[in-house]
C-alpha positions as CSV (number, residue, x, y, z in Angstrom):
1,M,-34.0,-10.2,16.4
2,A,-36.4,-7.3,16.7
3,F,-36.0,-3.6,16.0
4,Y,-38.4,-1.1,17.6
5,K,-38.7,2.5,18.6
6,P,-41.4,3.3,21.2
7,M,-43.7,6.4,20.7
8,R,-44.0,8.6,23.8
9,L,-45.5,12.0,24.8
10,L,-43.0,14.8,24.4
11,K,-41.3,15.6,27.6
12,T,-41.6,19.1,29.0
13,L,-38.5,20.8,30.4
14,L,-39.5,23.2,33.2
15,V,-37.1,26.1,34.0
16,L,-37.7,27.8,37.3
17,C,-36.3,31.2,38.2
18,L,-36.8,32.5,41.7
19,A,-37.5,36.2,41.8
20,A,-35.3,36.7,44.8
21,G,-31.7,37.0,43.8
22,C,-32.3,36.8,40.0
23,S,-30.5,39.4,38.0
24,Q,-31.6,40.9,34.8
25,D,-28.7,39.1,33.1
26,P,-28.4,35.7,34.9
27,A,-25.2,33.8,34.5
28,P,-25.5,31.0,31.9
29,V,-26.2,27.6,33.3
30,E,-24.3,24.6,31.8
31,A,-26.8,22.1,30.3
32,P,-26.7,18.7,31.8
33,V,-25.1,15.9,29.8
34,S,-27.7,13.8,28.1
35,R,-28.0,10.2,29.4
36,E,-30.3,9.2,26.5
37,A,-28.9,6.3,24.5
38,S,-29.0,6.3,20.7
39,L,-28.9,2.5,20.6
40,I,-29.7,-0.2,23.1
41,L,-28.9,-3.8,22.5
42,I,-30.9,-6.2,24.8
43,N,-31.5,-9.9,25.4
44,A,-27.8,-10.7,24.5
45,R,-25.0,-12.8,25.9
46,V,-22.3,-10.1,26.5
47,Y,-18.7,-11.0,27.1
48,T,-17.0,-7.7,28.0
49,L,-13.4,-9.1,28.5
50,D,-13.3,-6.6,31.4
51,W,-11.5,-9.0,33.7
52,E,-7.9,-10.0,34.2
53,E,-6.2,-11.8,31.4
54,P,-5.5,-15.5,31.4
55,A,-2.2,-17.0,32.7
56,P,0.4,-17.9,30.1
57,D,-0.7,-21.6,30.3
58,G,-4.3,-20.4,29.4
59,T,-5.8,-20.7,32.9
60,A,-8.6,-18.2,33.3
61,S,-8.2,-15.6,36.0
62,P,-10.3,-15.9,39.2
63,G,-12.4,-13.0,38.1
64,A,-13.4,-14.4,34.8
65,P,-17.2,-15.2,34.3
66,R,-16.7,-19.0,34.7
67,D,-17.7,-21.7,37.1
68,S,-17.6,-25.5,37.3
69,A,-20.1,-25.7,34.4
70,G,-18.1,-23.5,32.1
71,W,-18.3,-19.9,30.8
72,Y,-21.2,-17.6,31.2
73,P,-21.8,-14.0,29.9
74,D,-21.0,-11.2,32.3
75,A,-23.7,-8.8,31.0
76,Q,-27.0,-9.0,29.0
77,A,-27.3,-5.5,27.4
78,V,-25.3,-2.6,26.1
79,A,-26.4,1.0,25.7
80,I,-24.7,3.3,23.3
81,R,-24.8,7.0,22.9
82,D,-23.5,8.2,19.5
83,D,-20.0,6.6,19.2
84,E,-19.4,5.7,22.8
85,I,-20.6,2.9,25.1
86,L,-22.8,4.4,27.8
87,F,-23.8,1.4,29.9
88,V,-23.1,-2.4,30.1
89,G,-25.2,-4.6,32.4
90,S,-28.7,-6.0,32.8
91,G,-31.5,-5.4,30.3
92,T,-33.6,-3.7,32.9
93,D,-30.9,-1.3,33.8
94,A,-30.0,-0.6,30.2
95,M,-33.6,0.5,29.5
96,Q,-33.2,3.4,31.9
97,F,-31.3,5.1,29.1
98,E,-34.2,4.8,26.7
99,G,-35.3,8.1,25.2
100,D,-37.7,9.3,22.4
101,S,-35.1,8.7,19.7
102,T,-33.5,5.5,21.1
103,R,-33.3,2.6,18.7
104,I,-33.7,-0.7,20.6
105,V,-32.5,-4.0,19.2
106,D,-33.6,-7.3,20.7
107,L,-30.8,-9.7,19.9
108,A,-32.7,-12.8,20.9
109,G,-29.8,-14.5,22.7
110,A,-27.0,-13.6,20.3
111,T,-23.5,-13.0,21.6
112,I,-21.8,-9.7,21.8
113,I,-18.0,-9.4,22.0
114,P,-15.6,-6.5,21.5
115,G,-15.3,-5.5,17.9
116,L,-13.2,-8.0,15.9
117,V,-9.9,-6.9,14.5
118,D,-8.1,-8.7,11.7
119,S,-4.5,-7.5,12.4
120,H,-2.9,-8.5,9.2
121,T,-4.9,-8.1,6.0
122,H,-4.6,-7.1,2.3
123,V,-8.1,-5.7,1.7
124,F,-7.1,-4.2,-1.6
125,G,-6.2,-7.7,-2.6
126,L,-9.4,-9.1,-1.2
127,G,-11.4,-6.6,-3.2
128,A,-9.4,-7.4,-6.3
129,L,-10.0,-11.1,-5.7
130,L,-13.8,-10.4,-5.5
131,D,-13.5,-8.6,-8.8
132,Q,-11.1,-11.0,-10.6
133,V,-10.8,-14.7,-11.2
134,N,-10.9,-16.5,-7.9
135,L,-8.6,-19.5,-7.8
136,V,-8.8,-20.1,-4.0
137,G,-9.5,-23.8,-3.4
138,I,-8.7,-24.9,-6.9
139,E,-6.8,-28.1,-6.8
140,T,-5.4,-28.6,-10.3
141,E,-3.8,-26.7,-13.1
142,E,-6.6,-27.8,-15.4
143,Q,-9.3,-26.5,-13.2
144,A,-7.6,-23.1,-12.9
145,V,-7.1,-22.8,-16.7
146,E,-10.8,-23.6,-17.3
147,L,-11.8,-20.7,-15.0
148,I,-9.6,-18.4,-17.1
149,V,-11.1,-19.8,-20.3
150,E,-14.5,-18.9,-19.0
151,R,-13.5,-15.4,-18.1
152,A,-11.9,-14.9,-21.5
153,K,-15.3,-15.3,-23.2
154,S,-16.3,-11.9,-21.7
155,V,-13.0,-10.0,-22.1
156,P,-12.0,-8.3,-25.3
157,K,-9.0,-9.9,-27.0
158,G,-5.7,-8.4,-26.0
159,E,-6.8,-7.3,-22.5
160,W,-5.2,-8.7,-19.4
161,I,-6.9,-11.4,-17.3
162,V,-5.8,-11.7,-13.7
163,G,-6.5,-14.5,-11.3
164,R,-5.4,-15.1,-7.8
165,G,-5.5,-17.8,-5.1
166,W,-3.8,-21.0,-6.3
167,D,-1.9,-22.5,-3.4
168,E,1.9,-22.3,-4.0
169,G,2.5,-24.4,-0.9
170,A,0.2,-27.3,-1.9
171,W,1.3,-27.2,-5.5
172,A,5.1,-26.9,-4.8
173,N,5.9,-30.3,-6.2
174,R,3.8,-29.9,-9.3
175,Y,4.1,-26.3,-10.3
176,P,2.3,-25.4,-13.5
177,D,3.8,-23.9,-16.6
178,K,2.7,-21.9,-19.6
179,E,1.8,-24.7,-22.0
180,L,-1.8,-25.5,-21.2
181,L,-2.6,-21.9,-20.4
182,T,-1.2,-20.7,-23.7
183,A,-2.9,-23.3,-25.7
184,K,-6.3,-22.6,-24.1
185,V,-6.0,-18.8,-23.8
186,P,-3.8,-17.6,-26.6
187,D,-5.4,-14.1,-27.2
188,H,-5.2,-12.6,-23.7
189,P,-2.1,-12.0,-21.5
190,V,-2.8,-13.9,-18.3
191,F,-1.2,-13.5,-14.8
192,M,-2.1,-16.0,-12.2
193,D,-1.0,-14.8,-8.7
194,S,-0.7,-17.4,-6.0
195,L,-2.5,-17.6,-2.6
196,H,0.2,-15.8,-0.6
197,G,1.9,-13.9,-3.5
198,F,5.1,-15.9,-3.5
199,A,4.5,-17.6,-6.9
200,G,3.2,-16.3,-10.2
201,W,2.3,-18.0,-13.4
202,G,1.5,-16.7,-16.9
203,N,1.0,-17.6,-20.5
204,Q,3.2,-16.8,-23.5
205,M,1.3,-13.6,-24.4
206,A,1.9,-12.4,-20.8
207,L,5.6,-13.1,-21.2
208,D,5.7,-11.3,-24.5
209,E,3.8,-8.3,-23.0
210,A,6.3,-8.2,-20.2
211,G,9.3,-8.5,-22.5
212,I,10.5,-11.5,-20.6
213,T,13.0,-13.9,-22.3
214,A,15.6,-16.3,-21.0
215,E,18.1,-13.4,-20.9
216,T,16.0,-11.2,-18.7
217,P,17.8,-10.5,-15.4
218,V,16.2,-12.2,-12.4
219,P,16.0,-10.2,-9.1
220,V,18.1,-11.4,-6.3
221,G,16.0,-13.7,-4.1
222,G,13.8,-14.7,-7.0
223,E,13.6,-17.7,-9.5
224,M,12.4,-17.8,-13.1
225,R,11.9,-21.4,-14.1
226,L,13.4,-22.4,-17.5
227,G,12.3,-25.4,-19.5
228,E,14.4,-28.0,-21.3
229,D,14.5,-25.7,-24.3
230,G,16.1,-23.0,-22.1
231,E,13.1,-20.7,-22.4
232,P,10.9,-19.3,-19.5
233,T,8.2,-21.8,-18.5
234,G,5.9,-19.0,-17.2
235,L,6.5,-19.9,-13.5
236,F,8.1,-17.3,-11.2
237,L,8.9,-17.6,-7.5
238,N,9.5,-15.2,-4.6
239,Q,11.2,-12.0,-5.7
240,A,10.8,-12.9,-9.4
241,V,7.0,-12.8,-9.2
242,Q,6.9,-9.1,-10.0
243,M,8.8,-9.6,-13.2
244,L,5.5,-10.7,-14.6
245,G,3.1,-9.1,-12.1
246,S,4.5,-5.6,-12.8
247,A,3.5,-5.9,-16.5
248,V,-0.2,-6.0,-15.6
249,P,-1.5,-2.4,-16.1
250,E,-1.8,-0.5,-12.8
251,P,-5.4,-0.1,-11.7
252,S,-6.8,3.4,-11.8
253,P,-7.5,5.3,-8.6
254,E,-11.1,4.6,-9.2
255,T,-10.5,0.8,-9.5
256,L,-8.3,0.9,-6.4
257,A,-11.1,2.6,-4.5
258,K,-13.6,0.1,-5.8
259,H,-11.4,-2.8,-4.7
260,V,-10.7,-1.5,-1.2
261,L,-14.3,-0.7,-0.5
262,L,-15.3,-4.2,-1.7
263,G,-12.7,-5.6,0.7
264,L,-13.7,-3.4,3.7
265,N,-17.4,-4.0,3.2
266,R,-16.8,-7.7,3.0
267,M,-14.8,-7.5,6.3
268,A,-17.7,-5.6,7.9
269,T,-20.2,-8.2,6.7
270,D,-17.9,-10.8,8.3
271,G,-17.9,-9.1,11.7
272,Y,-14.7,-7.1,11.7
273,T,-14.7,-3.5,13.0
274,A,-11.1,-2.8,12.0
275,V,-8.3,-4.2,9.9
276,H,-4.5,-3.7,10.0
277,E,-3.6,-3.3,6.3
278,A,-0.1,-4.7,5.7
279,G,2.2,-3.1,3.2
280,L,0.5,-0.1,1.6
281,D,2.2,1.8,-1.3
282,A,1.7,5.5,-2.1
283,R,-1.2,5.0,-4.5
284,Q,-3.1,2.9,-2.0
285,M,-2.5,5.4,0.8
286,R,-3.8,8.2,-1.3
287,V,-7.0,6.3,-2.0
288,L,-7.5,5.5,1.7
289,E,-6.8,9.1,2.7
290,E,-9.4,10.4,0.2
291,L,-12.0,7.8,1.4
292,E,-11.4,8.9,5.0
293,T,-11.8,12.6,4.1
294,E,-15.0,11.7,2.3
295,G,-16.3,9.7,5.2
296,K,-16.6,6.5,3.2
297,L,-14.5,4.1,5.2
298,P,-17.0,1.6,6.6
299,I,-14.6,0.2,9.2
300,R,-11.3,1.3,10.8
301,V,-8.0,0.9,8.9
302,Y,-4.7,0.8,10.8
303,A,-2.2,1.4,8.0
304,M,1.2,-0.3,7.6
305,L,3.3,1.5,5.1
306,S,5.4,-0.6,2.8
307,L,9.2,-0.3,3.4
308,R,9.7,-1.1,-0.2
309,D,8.1,2.3,-1.2
310,E,11.1,4.4,-0.2
311,D,9.7,7.7,-1.3
312,L,6.6,7.1,0.8
313,I,8.5,6.1,3.8
314,R,10.7,9.1,3.7
315,Q,7.7,11.4,3.4
316,W,6.2,9.8,6.6
317,I,9.6,9.9,8.4
318,A,9.6,13.6,7.8
319,K,6.2,14.2,9.4
320,G,6.2,11.3,11.9
321,P,3.5,8.7,12.7
322,D,-0.1,9.6,13.6
323,A,-0.1,10.8,17.2
324,D,-3.7,9.9,18.0
325,N,-6.3,7.2,17.4
326,D,-9.3,9.5,16.5
327,G,-9.6,8.9,12.8
328,M,-11.0,6.0,10.8
329,L,-7.5,5.8,9.2
330,V,-4.5,5.7,11.6
331,T,-0.9,5.4,10.2
332,R,1.9,4.6,12.6
333,T,3.5,1.3,11.3
334,V,6.0,0.3,8.6
335,K,5.7,-3.2,7.1
336,A,8.9,-4.8,6.0
337,Y,9.5,-8.1,4.1
338,Y,12.5,-10.0,5.4
339,D,12.2,-13.5,3.9
340,G,9.9,-15.5,1.6
341,A,7.3,-18.1,2.2
342,L,7.7,-21.6,3.5
343,G,5.4,-23.2,0.8
344,S,7.5,-21.8,-2.1
345,R,10.7,-22.6,-0.1
346,G,11.6,-19.0,0.1
347,A,11.5,-18.7,3.9
348,R,15.1,-18.4,5.3
349,L,16.1,-21.5,7.4
350,L,19.0,-22.0,9.7
351,Y,19.7,-25.4,8.0
352,D,18.8,-26.9,4.6
353,Y,15.2,-27.6,3.7
354,E,14.4,-31.2,4.6
355,D,12.9,-31.8,1.1
356,K,15.5,-29.7,-0.8
357,P,19.1,-30.3,0.4
358,G,21.5,-27.4,-0.3
359,H,18.7,-24.8,-0.2
360,R,17.9,-22.5,2.7
361,G,15.7,-19.8,1.2
362,V,16.3,-16.0,0.9
363,S,16.3,-13.1,3.3
364,G,17.5,-9.6,4.1
365,D,18.7,-7.4,1.2
366,E,18.3,-10.5,-1.0
367,Y,14.6,-10.0,-0.4
368,G,14.5,-6.3,-0.7
369,F,14.8,-5.5,3.0
370,N,16.4,-2.0,3.5
371,E,17.9,-2.2,7.0
372,T,19.1,1.4,7.0
373,L,15.7,2.8,6.1
374,N,14.1,0.5,8.6
375,A,16.3,1.9,11.4
376,E,15.4,5.4,10.3
377,A,11.7,4.7,10.5
378,M,12.2,3.2,14.0
379,K,14.1,6.3,15.2
380,A,11.3,8.5,13.8
381,G,8.9,6.7,16.2
382,F,7.2,4.1,13.9
383,Q,6.2,0.7,14.9
384,I,7.9,-1.9,12.7
385,A,6.1,-5.0,11.5
386,I,8.6,-7.4,9.9
387,H,7.4,-10.3,7.8
388,A,9.6,-13.3,8.9
389,I,8.7,-16.9,8.2
390,G,11.8,-19.2,8.6
391,D,13.8,-19.8,11.8
392,A,16.8,-17.9,10.3
393,G,14.5,-15.2,9.0
394,N,13.0,-14.7,12.5
395,R,16.4,-14.8,14.3
396,E,17.9,-12.2,11.9
397,A,14.8,-10.0,12.2
398,L,15.0,-10.1,16.0
399,D,18.8,-9.3,15.8
400,I,18.0,-6.3,13.7
401,L,15.4,-4.9,16.1
402,E,17.6,-5.6,19.1
403,A,20.5,-3.8,17.6
404,V,18.5,-0.7,17.1
405,F,17.1,-1.0,20.6
406,Q,20.6,-1.0,22.0
407,E,21.7,2.0,20.0
408,H,18.4,4.0,20.5
409,P,16.7,2.6,23.7
410,S,13.6,4.7,23.2
411,T,12.7,2.7,20.1
412,A,12.0,-0.4,22.2
413,A,8.7,1.0,23.4
414,N,7.0,1.1,20.1
415,R,5.4,-2.4,20.2
416,H,7.3,-3.8,17.2
417,R,5.8,-6.9,15.6
418,I,7.0,-10.0,13.7
419,E,4.4,-10.8,11.1
420,H,3.8,-14.6,10.9
421,A,6.6,-15.6,13.3
422,Q,6.0,-18.9,11.7
423,V,9.0,-21.1,12.4
424,L,11.2,-20.3,15.4
425,S,14.3,-21.9,16.9
426,P,13.5,-23.0,20.5
427,E,16.3,-20.6,21.7
428,D,14.6,-17.6,19.9
429,I,11.1,-18.1,21.3
430,P,11.9,-16.4,24.7
431,R,13.4,-13.5,22.9
432,L,10.1,-12.2,21.7
433,G,8.9,-11.8,25.3
434,E,12.2,-10.4,26.5
435,L,12.3,-7.8,23.7
436,G,8.6,-6.9,23.9
437,I,7.9,-8.1,20.3
438,I,4.4,-9.0,19.4
439,A,3.9,-12.2,17.4
440,S,1.3,-11.5,14.7
441,M,0.1,-14.9,13.6
442,E,-2.5,-16.7,11.5
443,P,-4.2,-19.8,13.0
444,P,-5.6,-20.8,9.5
445,H,-2.0,-20.9,8.1
446,A,-1.2,-23.8,10.4
447,M,-4.2,-25.8,9.3
448,E,-3.5,-25.0,5.6
449,D,0.2,-25.8,5.8
450,K,0.0,-29.0,7.9
451,T,-0.1,-31.3,5.0
452,W,3.4,-30.3,3.8
453,A,5.1,-28.2,6.5
454,E,6.8,-31.1,8.2
455,Q,8.2,-32.2,4.8
456,R,9.9,-28.8,4.5
457,L,11.2,-28.7,8.1
458,G,11.6,-32.2,9.4
459,S,10.4,-33.7,12.6
460,E,12.5,-31.5,15.0
461,R,12.1,-28.1,13.5
462,I,8.3,-28.5,13.1
463,L,8.1,-28.3,16.9
464,G,8.9,-24.6,16.8
465,A,6.4,-23.9,14.0
466,Y,3.0,-22.2,14.6
467,A,4.0,-22.4,18.3
468,W,1.3,-20.2,19.9
469,R,1.4,-21.8,23.4
470,S,5.2,-21.8,23.5
471,L,5.2,-18.1,22.7
472,R,2.5,-17.4,25.4
473,E,4.5,-19.3,28.0
474,A,7.6,-17.3,27.0
475,G,5.9,-14.1,27.8
476,A,5.3,-13.0,24.2
477,R,2.1,-11.1,23.2
478,L,0.0,-12.5,20.4
479,T,-2.4,-11.1,17.9
480,F,-4.3,-13.3,15.5
481,N,-5.3,-12.6,11.9
482,S,-5.9,-14.1,8.5
483,D,-3.4,-12.6,6.0
484,N,-6.3,-12.5,3.6
485,P,-6.9,-13.0,0.8
486,G,-4.3,-15.8,1.3
487,S,-6.5,-17.4,3.9
488,D,-10.2,-17.5,4.7
489,H,-10.7,-14.7,7.1
490,S,-13.9,-16.1,8.7
491,I,-13.6,-15.5,12.5
492,F,-15.3,-18.9,13.1
493,Y,-12.6,-20.6,11.0
494,G,-9.9,-18.7,12.8
495,L,-11.2,-19.5,16.3
496,H,-11.7,-23.2,15.3
497,S,-8.1,-23.4,14.0
498,A,-6.7,-21.8,17.1
499,I,-8.6,-23.8,19.6
500,T,-8.8,-27.2,18.0
501,R,-5.7,-27.2,15.7
502,Q,-8.0,-29.1,13.2
503,D,-9.0,-28.2,9.7
504,K,-12.5,-27.7,8.5
505,E,-13.0,-31.4,8.1
506,G,-12.0,-32.0,11.7
507,E,-8.6,-33.5,10.8
508,P,-6.4,-34.7,12.4
509,E,-8.2,-36.3,15.2
510,G,-7.1,-34.7,18.5
511,G,-5.5,-31.8,16.6
512,W,-2.1,-31.2,14.9
513,F,0.5,-30.7,17.6
514,P,-2.4,-29.9,20.0
515,E,0.0,-28.8,22.8
516,Q,0.3,-25.5,20.8
517,S,-3.4,-24.8,20.9
518,V,-5.0,-21.9,22.8
519,T,-8.1,-21.6,24.9
520,A,-11.4,-20.0,23.7
521,E,-10.7,-16.9,25.8
522,E,-7.1,-16.5,24.4
523,A,-8.4,-17.0,20.8
524,V,-11.1,-14.3,21.3
525,R,-8.7,-11.9,22.9
526,A,-6.2,-12.4,20.1
527,Y,-8.8,-11.1,17.7
528,T,-10.0,-8.3,19.9
529,S,-8.2,-6.9,23.0
530,W,-4.8,-8.2,22.1
531,S,-5.2,-6.8,18.6
532,A,-6.2,-3.5,20.0
533,Y,-3.0,-3.5,22.1
534,A,-1.0,-4.2,18.9
535,S,-2.3,-1.0,17.4
536,F,-1.9,1.2,20.6
537,Q,-5.7,1.3,21.0
538,E,-6.2,-0.8,24.2
539,N,-7.7,2.3,26.0
540,E,-10.3,2.9,23.3
541,A,-11.2,-0.6,22.1
542,G,-11.0,-4.3,23.0
543,V,-13.1,-4.2,26.1
544,I,-16.8,-3.5,26.4
545,E,-17.2,-0.8,29.2
546,P,-18.6,2.7,29.5
547,G,-16.5,5.4,27.9
548,R,-15.0,3.2,25.2
549,R,-15.7,3.1,21.5
550,A,-18.9,1.5,20.5
551,D,-17.2,-1.0,18.2
552,L,-19.0,-4.4,18.7
553,T,-19.4,-7.7,17.0
554,V,-22.6,-9.8,17.4
555,M,-22.6,-13.5,16.4
556,D,-25.2,-16.2,16.6
557,I,-23.1,-18.6,18.7
558,D,-21.4,-18.3,22.0
559,P,-17.7,-19.1,21.2
560,F,-16.8,-19.5,24.9
561,S,-19.4,-22.2,25.6
562,V,-19.4,-23.8,22.2
563,A,-15.6,-24.3,22.3
564,G,-15.9,-26.2,25.6
565,Q,-18.8,-28.4,24.5
566,R,-18.8,-29.0,20.8
567,P,-15.9,-27.1,19.2
568,G,-16.7,-28.4,15.7
569,R,-19.8,-26.2,15.8
570,L,-17.7,-23.1,15.8
571,L,-17.5,-23.5,12.0
572,D,-21.3,-23.1,11.9
573,G,-21.3,-19.6,13.4
574,Q,-22.7,-16.6,11.6
575,I,-22.3,-12.9,12.1
576,V,-25.5,-11.1,13.2
577,M,-24.4,-7.5,13.4
578,T,-21.3,-5.3,13.1
579,I,-21.2,-2.0,14.9
580,V,-18.6,0.7,14.3
581,D,-18.6,4.0,16.1
582,G,-22.1,3.2,17.3
583,N,-23.3,2.8,13.7
584,I,-24.7,-0.6,12.5
585,V,-22.6,-1.1,9.4
586,Y,-23.9,-4.6,8.8
587,A,-27.0,-6.5,10.1
588,R,-28.1,-9.9,8.9
């Protein structure tokens, strides 16, 4: 990849005025619009997505750049002026927009696609994870405790140590307790948040700091494990996690800003031009607003306000959602939690858990869902994004949305979303298409949950889980994301999961319920143009064409051709460049 800026003689602008007919005060002449590009990307494989969408079964449209040999790029160069795409086409034609100040980048055959969007993230959490003890991928309690022991060596006694990332789903039949952690780290209160935030674990000093005893009331929809001695074991599930988590001192605004910038810059490095940040409270919103005012947001943030922060929601209901998409921070969505997670057996099911008879999870007001406030936000014009995992949770969430639609028909136009839509009853799958609900889903979740999901659900209900193809065929819109830091947000992992239904080791052979896989085109669209639609930005982003935002992602593999030939190689891909508003925010 080469960067160069040619040197040229200064161009002379000649202004001619004929004596005949010229007045002493000639009328002002409007200056011509400059056609000089600020940035030209050449020698690239460009997939513009500027063709008709694929059929519900994944069949590419007749106008797609594809023949009997497979996919091929539909352009080779992109010219950008400031924050807008000026031209898309051949390299020769793009060079017509070269000027004295044009920066030219030879991409040496790298692939350009519309800017990637992770449509369900927790970048504050991602930044905190980068700044805290990272437990992602740790397989045993002993390994996790040793990481805390190592961190304790550099932390003054009495200060909190926070870790995050142990997998509450994979560990569900061998949950840890406080004993080893207390013995190894007696002089620091420790809180160990789980991968998806539905389980928490701490030592005795943390319990003491939080004032938690066997008599402490447990929130509805939560569980505090007790040992044989009747005392708390240090393990908390679902709504009870915050009993311990809330005792951790709140980070300062400076720390929050540090964490969110760490998270956003990491996303930029990994090719994302925008994120949809799911579940922001008032403190986090203030930090984002200040960073936008200061011009410090490296990529776009589409904000989802947490329904649990009632004061914040009422403030926004009073002023209404953002009416335009011009800023780096756009706020027009409310995120609501309806049920728990499948791994921790908190997801609400229609029938008992296969591996826990008599238990169906928690949902609704048991899980902190304020139906009245949710309806008020809908009537005020907000898009609603409801976290729903279980088949009962999804059905009830759809019922709630539909009831508001019937009472206030105008609310149906606001592209409401079900976040995760993880387990659906066959009779509810068509409802998403009928109601115009977007299914916001995580391909990596399917690959990470496959080792235990069928144990929770049984052989019949699993057929309605992670059902991307069934949803497409039912007319539902999809958007794909990572739910980071709960899952690896690498686009290459996401595409591989969606297309192959295999994990990073290529298991299982042939894919896990491969009939639910999507094509390469569908997967790319679900991270680009379909995610743009999910945030009302399909006219500004998601397609590479003149007049649209210059938000682009450049990678060193062609996901269209690689997926059709050697899909395992998707995992080898790397991001070459991330461009936001015409600015190169990351270059390898």
